[in-house]
DSSP file (Angstrom, degrees, kcal/mol; ACC not computed):
  #  RESIDUE AA STRUCTURE BP1 BP2  ACC     N-H-->O    O-->H-N    N-H-->O    O-->H-N    TCO  KAPPA ALPHA  PHI   PSI    X-CA   Y-CA   Z-CA
    1    1 A M              0   0    0      0, 0.0     2,-0.1     0, 0.0     0, 0.0   0.000 360.0 360.0 360.0 138.0   36.6   -7.8   40.7
    2    2 A A        -     0   0    0      1,-0.1     2,-0.1     2,-0.1     0, 0.0  -0.388 360.0-122.5 -76.2 149.2   33.4   -5.8   40.7
    3    3 A T     >  -     0   0    0     -2,-0.1     4,-2.3     1,-0.1     5,-0.2  -0.432  26.8-106.7 -83.7 166.4   30.4   -6.8   42.9
    4    4 A L  H  > S+     0   0    0      1,-0.2     4,-2.5     2,-0.2     5,-0.2   0.868 120.7  54.5 -59.6 -38.8   27.0   -7.6   41.6
    5    5 A Q  H  > S+     0   0    0      2,-0.2     4,-2.1     1,-0.2    -1,-0.2   0.936 109.3  48.0 -62.9 -45.1   25.7   -4.2   42.9
    6    6 A E  H  > S+     0   0    0      1,-0.2     4,-2.4     2,-0.2    -2,-0.2   0.923 112.2  47.9 -64.6 -42.6   28.4   -2.3   41.0
    7    7 A L  H  X S+     0   0    0     -4,-2.3     4,-2.6     1,-0.2    -1,-0.2   0.921 111.4  50.4 -64.2 -42.9   27.7   -4.2   37.8
    8    8 A L  H  X S+     0   0    0     -4,-2.5     4,-2.2     1,-0.2    -1,-0.2   0.844 110.8  49.9 -65.7 -33.4   24.0   -3.6   38.1
    9    9 A A  H  X S+     0   0    0     -4,-2.1     4,-2.3     2,-0.2    -1,-0.2   0.904 111.2  49.2 -72.5 -39.0   24.6    0.1   38.6
   10   10 A Q  H  X S+     0   0    0     -4,-2.4     4,-2.7     2,-0.2    -2,-0.2   0.901 110.6  50.2 -63.5 -38.9   26.8    0.2   35.6
   11   11 A K  H  X S+     0   0    0     -4,-2.6     4,-2.7     2,-0.2     5,-0.2   0.947 110.8  49.3 -65.5 -44.7   24.2   -1.6   33.5
   12   12 A A  H  X S+     0   0    0     -4,-2.2     4,-1.9     1,-0.2    -1,-0.2   0.907 112.0  48.4 -60.1 -41.7   21.5    0.9   34.6
   13   13 A A  H  X S+     0   0    0     -4,-2.3     4,-1.9     2,-0.2    -1,-0.2   0.912 112.7  48.2 -66.6 -40.6   23.8    3.8   33.7
   14   14 A I  H  X S+     0   0    0     -4,-2.7     4,-2.4     1,-0.2    -2,-0.2   0.909 110.3  51.2 -63.6 -44.7   24.6    2.3   30.3
   15   15 A E  H  X S+     0   0    0     -4,-2.7     4,-1.9     1,-0.2    -1,-0.2   0.825 109.7  50.5 -62.3 -34.5   20.9    1.7   29.6
   16   16 A K  H  X S+     0   0    0     -4,-1.9     4,-2.5    -5,-0.2    -1,-0.2   0.897 109.9  50.1 -68.2 -41.0   20.1    5.3   30.5
   17   17 A Q  H  X S+     0   0    0     -4,-1.9     4,-2.5     2,-0.2    -2,-0.2   0.878 108.7  52.7 -63.6 -37.6   22.8    6.5   28.2
   18   18 A I  H  X S+     0   0    0     -4,-2.4     4,-2.8     2,-0.2     5,-0.2   0.934 110.3  47.2 -62.0 -46.3   21.4    4.3   25.4
   19   19 A I  H  X S+     0   0    0     -4,-1.9     4,-2.4     1,-0.2    -2,-0.2   0.935 113.8  47.7 -62.4 -46.1   17.9    5.8   25.8
   20   20 A E  H  X S+     0   0    0     -4,-2.5     4,-2.4     2,-0.2    -1,-0.2   0.895 113.0  48.4 -61.4 -42.0   19.3    9.3   25.9
   21   21 A T  H  X S+     0   0    0     -4,-2.5     4,-2.6     2,-0.2     5,-0.2   0.906 111.1  49.6 -68.7 -41.7   21.4    8.7   22.8
   22   22 A Q  H  X S+     0   0    0     -4,-2.8     4,-2.2     2,-0.2    -2,-0.2   0.911 111.9  50.0 -60.7 -42.7   18.5    7.1   20.9
   23   23 A R  H  X S+     0   0    0     -4,-2.4     4,-2.3    -5,-0.2    -2,-0.2   0.931 113.1  45.1 -62.3 -48.2   16.4   10.1   21.8
   24   24 A Q  H  X S+     0   0    0     -4,-2.4     4,-2.4     2,-0.2    -2,-0.2   0.880 112.9  50.3 -66.9 -39.9   19.0   12.6   20.7
   25   25 A E  H  X S+     0   0    0     -4,-2.6     4,-2.5     2,-0.2    -1,-0.2   0.904 111.0  50.2 -63.6 -40.5   19.7   10.7   17.4
   26   26 A R  H  X S+     0   0    0     -4,-2.2     4,-2.8    -5,-0.2    -2,-0.2   0.935 110.5  49.3 -63.1 -46.2   16.0   10.6   16.7
   27   27 A T  H  X S+     0   0    0     -4,-2.3     4,-1.9     1,-0.2    -2,-0.2   0.903 112.6  47.8 -59.1 -43.2   15.7   14.3   17.3
   28   28 A D  H  X S+     0   0    0     -4,-2.4     4,-2.3     2,-0.2    -1,-0.2   0.888 110.1  51.7 -65.3 -38.5   18.6   15.0   15.0
   29   29 A A  H  X S+     0   0    0     -4,-2.5     4,-2.8     1,-0.2     5,-0.2   0.917 109.1  50.9 -66.7 -42.2   17.2   12.8   12.3
   30   30 A I  H  X S+     0   0    0     -4,-2.8     4,-2.4     1,-0.2    -1,-0.2   0.906 109.8  50.8 -60.1 -39.7   13.8   14.6   12.5
   31   31 A A  H  X S+     0   0    0     -4,-1.9     4,-2.2     2,-0.2    -2,-0.2   0.911 110.8  48.0 -64.5 -41.6   15.6   17.9   12.1
   32   32 A R  H  X S+     0   0    0     -4,-2.3     4,-2.5     2,-0.2    -2,-0.2   0.927 112.3  49.2 -63.1 -45.0   17.5   16.7    9.1
   33   33 A V  H  X S+     0   0    0     -4,-2.8     4,-2.6     1,-0.2    -2,-0.2   0.916 111.4  49.0 -63.2 -43.9   14.3   15.4    7.5
   34   34 A R  H  X S+     0   0    0     -4,-2.4     4,-2.4     1,-0.2    -1,-0.2   0.883 110.7  51.4 -64.3 -38.0   12.5   18.7    8.1
   35   35 A A  H  X S+     0   0    0     -4,-2.2     4,-2.2     2,-0.2    -1,-0.2   0.933 111.1  46.4 -65.6 -43.6   15.4   20.6    6.6
   36   36 A L  H  X S+     0   0    0     -4,-2.5     4,-2.3     2,-0.2    -2,-0.2   0.893 111.4  52.9 -63.9 -39.4   15.4   18.4    3.5
   37   37 A M  H  X>S+     0   0    0     -4,-2.6     5,-2.2     1,-0.2     4,-1.1   0.911 112.2  44.9 -62.1 -43.9   11.6   18.8    3.2
   38   38 A A  H  <5S+     0   0    0     -4,-2.4    -1,-0.2     3,-0.2    -2,-0.2   0.878 112.4  51.8 -67.7 -36.6   11.9   22.5    3.4
   39   39 A E  H  <5S+     0   0    0     -4,-2.2    -2,-0.2     1,-0.2    -1,-0.2   0.902 120.7  32.6 -64.9 -44.0   14.8   22.5    0.9
   40   40 A Y  H  <5S-     0   0    0     -4,-2.3    -1,-0.2    -5,-0.1    -2,-0.2   0.463 108.4-116.7 -95.5  -3.7   12.9   20.5   -1.7
   41   41 A G  T  <5 +     0   0    0     -4,-1.1     2,-0.2     1,-0.2    -3,-0.2   0.888  57.1 161.4  69.3  39.7    9.3   21.7   -0.9
   42   42 A L      < -     0   0    0     -5,-2.2     2,-0.2    -6,-0.2    -1,-0.2  -0.588  25.5-153.2 -92.8 150.2    8.1   18.3    0.2
   43   43 A S     >  -     0   0    0     -2,-0.2     4,-1.7     1,-0.1     3,-0.3  -0.676  34.7-101.3-113.1 175.1    5.0   17.8    2.3
   44   44 A A  H  > S+     0   0    0      1,-0.2     4,-2.1    -2,-0.2     6,-0.2   0.865 123.5  58.1 -64.2 -33.5    4.1   14.9    4.7
   45   45 A A  H  4>S+     0   0    0      1,-0.2     5,-2.3     2,-0.2     4,-0.4   0.835 103.6  51.5 -67.3 -31.8    1.9   13.4    1.9
   46   46 A D  H >45S+     0   0    0     -3,-0.3     3,-0.9     1,-0.2    -1,-0.2   0.901 111.8  46.7 -68.3 -39.6    5.0   13.2   -0.4
   47   47 A I  H 3<5S+     0   0    0     -4,-1.7    -2,-0.2     1,-0.2    -1,-0.2   0.848 106.9  58.1 -71.6 -31.9    6.9   11.4    2.3
   48   48 A A  T 3<5S-     0   0    0     -4,-2.1    -1,-0.2    -5,-0.2    -2,-0.2   0.570 121.1-105.3 -77.2  -5.6    4.0    9.0    3.0
   49   49 A G  T < 5S+     0   0    0     -3,-0.9     2,-1.1    -4,-0.4    -3,-0.2   0.544  73.9 139.5  96.7   7.7    4.1    7.9   -0.6
   50   50 A K      < -     0   0    0     -5,-2.3    -1,-0.2    -6,-0.2    -2,-0.1  -0.733  44.4-146.9 -88.0 104.2    1.0    9.7   -1.9
   51   51 A A        -     0   0    0     -2,-1.1     5,-0.1     1,-0.1    -5,-0.0  -0.176  23.9 -89.8 -70.2 159.1    2.1   10.9   -5.3
   52   52 A A    >>  -     0   0    0      1,-0.1     3,-1.8     3,-0.1     4,-1.2  -0.365  44.3-107.1 -62.9 150.2    0.9   14.1   -6.9
   53   53 A P  T 34 S+     0   0    0      0, 0.0     3,-0.4     0, 0.0    -1,-0.1   0.833 119.0  52.2 -51.4 -40.1   -2.2   13.6   -9.0
   54   54 A M  T 34 S+     0   0    0      1,-0.2    -2,-0.0     3,-0.0    -3,-0.0   0.710 113.0  44.9 -75.0 -16.3   -0.4   14.0  -12.3
   55   55 A L  T <4 S+     0   0    0     -3,-1.8    -1,-0.2     2,-0.1     2,-0.1   0.590  92.4 102.7 -95.0 -14.8    2.1   11.3  -11.3
   56   56 A R  S  < S-     0   0    0     -4,-1.2     3,-0.0    -3,-0.4    -6,-0.0  -0.404  76.5-117.2 -73.9 143.3   -0.4    8.8   -9.9
   57   57 A K        -     0   0    0     -2,-0.1    -1,-0.1     1,-0.1    -2,-0.1  -0.624  40.3-102.3 -75.1 134.1   -1.4    5.8  -11.9
   58   58 A P        -     0   0    0      0, 0.0     2,-0.4     0, 0.0     3,-0.2  -0.341  42.1-155.1 -60.4 138.4   -5.1    5.9  -12.8
   59   59 A E        +     0   0    0      1,-0.2    -3,-0.0    -3,-0.0     0, 0.0  -0.897  58.0   7.4-120.0 147.0   -7.1    3.6  -10.5
   60   60 A G        +     0   0    0     -2,-0.4     2,-0.2     1,-0.2    -1,-0.2   0.794  69.2 178.4  62.8  36.0  -10.5    1.9  -11.0
   61   61 A R        -     0   0    0     -3,-0.2     2,-0.3     1,-0.1    -1,-0.2  -0.503  26.9-127.1 -69.5 136.9  -11.1    2.7  -14.6
   62   62 A K        -     0   0    0     -2,-0.2     2,-0.4     3,-0.0    -1,-0.1  -0.634  18.0-150.1 -80.6 141.2  -14.3    1.1  -15.8
   63   63 A V        -     0   0    0     -2,-0.3     3,-0.1    16,-0.0    16,-0.1  -0.908  25.5-106.7-110.3 140.0  -14.1   -1.0  -18.9
   64   64 A A        -     0   0    0     -2,-0.4     2,-0.1     1,-0.1    -1,-0.0  -0.344  40.4-103.2 -66.0 144.5  -17.1   -1.2  -21.2
   65   65 A P        -     0   0    0      0, 0.0    12,-0.3     0, 0.0    -1,-0.1  -0.396  32.6-176.9 -68.2 143.6  -19.0   -4.5  -21.1
   66   66 A K        +     0   0    0     10,-2.4    35,-2.7     1,-0.2     2,-0.4   0.624  68.4  41.9-110.9 -24.9  -18.4   -6.9  -24.0
   67   67 A Y  E     -AB  76 100A   0      9,-2.4     9,-2.3    33,-0.3     2,-0.4  -0.963  62.4-169.8-131.0 143.5  -20.8   -9.7  -23.0
   68   68 A R  E     -A   75   0A   0     31,-2.6     7,-0.2    -2,-0.4     6,-0.1  -0.989  24.1-130.0-133.1 142.6  -24.4   -9.7  -21.6
   69   69 A N     >  -     0   0    0      5,-3.3     4,-2.8    -2,-0.4     5,-0.2  -0.811  18.1-155.3 -85.6 115.9  -26.6  -12.3  -20.2
   70   70 A P  T  4 S+     0   0    0      0, 0.0    -1,-0.2     0, 0.0    29,-0.0   0.807  88.8  54.0 -63.2 -28.5  -29.9  -11.9  -22.1
   71   71 A E  T  4 S+     0   0    0      1,-0.1    -2,-0.0    -3,-0.1    -3,-0.0   0.886 127.4  13.2 -74.1 -41.0  -31.9  -13.5  -19.2
   72   72 A T  T  4 S-     0   0    0     -3,-0.1    -1,-0.1     2,-0.1     3,-0.1   0.612  92.9-122.3-113.0 -17.2  -30.7  -11.3  -16.4
   73   73 A G     <  +     0   0    0     -4,-2.8     2,-0.1     1,-0.3    -2,-0.0   0.518  57.5 150.7  87.1   3.0  -29.0   -8.4  -18.0
   74   74 A E        -     0   0    0     -5,-0.2    -5,-3.3    -6,-0.1     2,-0.3  -0.417  29.7-154.3 -69.3 147.5  -25.7   -9.0  -16.2
   75   75 A T  E     -A   68   0A   0     -7,-0.2     2,-0.3    -3,-0.1    -7,-0.2  -0.805  13.6-161.8-122.6 162.1  -22.6   -7.9  -18.1
   76   76 A W  E     -A   67   0A   0     -9,-2.3    -9,-2.4    -2,-0.3   -10,-2.4  -0.991  15.0-148.0-144.2 137.8  -19.0   -8.9  -18.2
   77   77 A S        -     0   0    0     -2,-0.3     3,-0.1   -12,-0.3   -13,-0.1   0.644  46.4-111.1 -80.9 -14.2  -16.1   -6.9  -19.6
   78   78 A G  S    S+     0   0    0      1,-0.4     2,-0.3     3,-0.2     4,-0.1   0.417  85.8 109.4  96.4  -1.8  -14.1   -9.8  -20.7
   79   79 A R        +     0   0    0      2,-0.1    -1,-0.4   -16,-0.1    -2,-0.3  -0.827  69.0   5.2-109.3 149.6  -11.4   -9.2  -18.1
   80   80 A G  S    S-     0   0    0     -2,-0.3     0, 0.0    -3,-0.1     0, 0.0  -0.243 112.5 -11.8  75.6-165.8  -10.8  -11.3  -15.0
   81   81 A L  S    S-     0   0    0      1,-0.1    -3,-0.2    -2,-0.0    -2,-0.1  -0.251  77.4-106.1 -65.9 150.6  -12.6  -14.5  -14.2
   82   82 A Q        -     0   0    0      1,-0.1    -1,-0.1    -4,-0.1    -2,-0.0  -0.555  40.3-109.9 -74.5 142.3  -15.6  -15.5  -16.2
   83   83 A P     >  -     0   0    0      0, 0.0     4,-2.4     0, 0.0     3,-0.4  -0.337  26.0-111.0 -69.6 158.1  -18.9  -15.0  -14.3
   84   84 A K  H  > S+     0   0    0      1,-0.2     4,-2.7     2,-0.2     5,-0.3   0.874 115.2  56.8 -56.6 -42.0  -20.8  -18.1  -13.3
   85   85 A W  H  > S+     0   0    0      1,-0.2     4,-1.7     2,-0.2    -1,-0.2   0.902 111.9  42.7 -59.9 -41.5  -23.7  -17.4  -15.7
   86   86 A L  H  > S+     0   0    0     -3,-0.4     4,-2.4     2,-0.2    -2,-0.2   0.888 112.8  52.1 -75.1 -39.3  -21.3  -17.4  -18.7
   87   87 A K  H  X S+     0   0    0     -4,-2.4     4,-2.1     2,-0.2    -2,-0.2   0.908 110.9  47.8 -58.0 -44.4  -19.3  -20.3  -17.5
   88   88 A A  H  X S+     0   0    0     -4,-2.7     4,-1.4    -5,-0.2    -2,-0.2   0.904 110.9  51.1 -69.7 -39.0  -22.4  -22.4  -17.1
   89   89 A A  H  <>S+     0   0    0     -4,-1.7     5,-2.1    -5,-0.3    -2,-0.2   0.915 110.3  49.4 -63.1 -42.9  -23.7  -21.4  -20.5
   90   90 A L  H ><5S+     0   0    0     -4,-2.4     3,-1.4     1,-0.2    -1,-0.2   0.895 107.9  53.2 -61.8 -40.9  -20.4  -22.3  -22.1
   91   91 A E  H 3<5S+     0   0    0     -4,-2.1    -1,-0.2     1,-0.3    -2,-0.2   0.804 103.0  59.9 -66.0 -28.6  -20.4  -25.7  -20.4
   92   92 A D  T 3<5S-     0   0    0     -4,-1.4    -1,-0.3    -3,-0.2    -2,-0.2   0.453 128.1 -97.7 -79.8   0.6  -23.9  -26.2  -21.9
   93   93 A G  T < 5S+     0   0    0     -3,-1.4    -3,-0.2     1,-0.3    -2,-0.1   0.511  78.6 137.2 100.4   6.7  -22.5  -25.9  -25.3
   94   94 A R      < -     0   0    0     -5,-2.1    -1,-0.3     1,-0.1     2,-0.3  -0.466  51.4-119.5 -81.1 161.4  -23.3  -22.3  -26.1
   95   95 A N    >   -     0   0    0     -2,-0.1     3,-1.7     1,-0.1     4,-0.4  -0.748  11.8-126.8-101.9 146.8  -20.7  -20.1  -27.8
   96   96 A I  G >  S+     0   0    0     -2,-0.3     3,-1.4     1,-0.3     4,-0.3   0.796 108.5  66.4 -62.9 -27.1  -19.2  -16.9  -26.2
   97   97 A S  G >  S+     0   0    0      1,-0.3     3,-0.7     2,-0.2    -1,-0.3   0.714  86.3  71.1 -66.9 -19.2  -20.1  -15.0  -29.3
   98   98 A D  G <  S+     0   0    0     -3,-1.7    -1,-0.3     1,-0.2    -2,-0.2   0.772 103.4  42.3 -63.6 -26.3  -23.8  -15.6  -28.4
   99   99 A F  G <  S+     0   0    0     -3,-1.4   -31,-2.6    -4,-0.4    -1,-0.2   0.417  85.9 122.5-102.7  -0.8  -23.4  -13.2  -25.5
  100  100 A A  B <    B   67   0A   0     -3,-0.7   -33,-0.3    -4,-0.3   -34,-0.1  -0.321 360.0 360.0 -66.5 144.4  -21.3  -10.5  -27.3
  101  101 A L              0   0    0    -35,-2.7    -1,-0.1   -36,-0.0   -34,-0.1   0.444 360.0 360.0 -88.4 360.0  -22.7   -7.0  -27.4
């Protein structure tokens, strides 16, 4: 039967092997990824998920306003939540068509 000292030495040796194996596998994985990137002409931005401009979905398109508050000039496109000024006016009995542009 092994002594505590021997078992601790074995544990330390195994932990060292684990760290070395992890380091080597990581190095190998990086080399494989670099080879694939070179083969397919990929960049780090491609890998990070930043698509090419022609493949990217348009973001932040402005929509023309459909409704205007005549008192303040505030506008609303009709998308998303109704603004407070419109909601209050509708609760007061006004019609949404009163604010249409």
